[in-house]
Every structure is written in structure tokens, then in C-alpha cells.
C-alpha positions, 0 to 999 in steps of 0.5 A: 471264156471257159473250158468246155468248147460246147458252151464257151467260144473262147478258151481260158486265154481269150483265144477263139476256138478254131482260129489260132490268131484271134483273141478277144480281150475286151468286155465281150469276153465276160459272160455277164457284168457283175454288180460293180464296174468291170473296168479293172477286170477288163483291163487286167484281162487285156494285159494278161492276153497281151502278154501272152500274144507278145510271147510272155506267159500268163499267170493263173491263180492257184486255187487252194482249200485253205481259208482266207487269211482275212476271214481268219482275222475277222474271227473273234473269240467272244462273238456269237456264232452267227457273227463269226466269219466262216 
């Protein structure tokens, strides 16, 4: 999956480029497996693509440059700089 048709056979919605009715919604759409079991990622992606095929809409995350709230909560005033979350 990816934006560049030269390097990605699937678009961001799992649709095979060049064929309007061919979707890939399993683990083969992932470039590589992470360190953990990807089962939940595969299931979530399959549900997202299934919703798209059924006529629904997909929800894409909005990327922001604001720091993560969890990372902010880990900061402590008295801790050494090397132990503080970014």
C-alpha cells in the first residue's frame, strides 16, 4: 500500500492499481511484519476496506505536529534531562 504507483501496487484503500474491483484486505498488503503479531492491524484494515466496498467511507487519521498527550504526561520536573520523554 502506498501513494506512489511506481513502488506500491495498492493504493491507500487496498485497491489494486489498474483494476477497480480488486482489493487486498489481508496480511499480504503489509510490506513487512513488525516485531509483534499483526493480527489486529490486519483485522482493522480488512474492516476498513470492507466498509469502503460496502459503500461506506473510510476514516483516515489526521496527522498533527502537536506532542502526544501521553508523552506530555510522562514529563516530570525533577527528572534528569536524559530520562524525560521527548
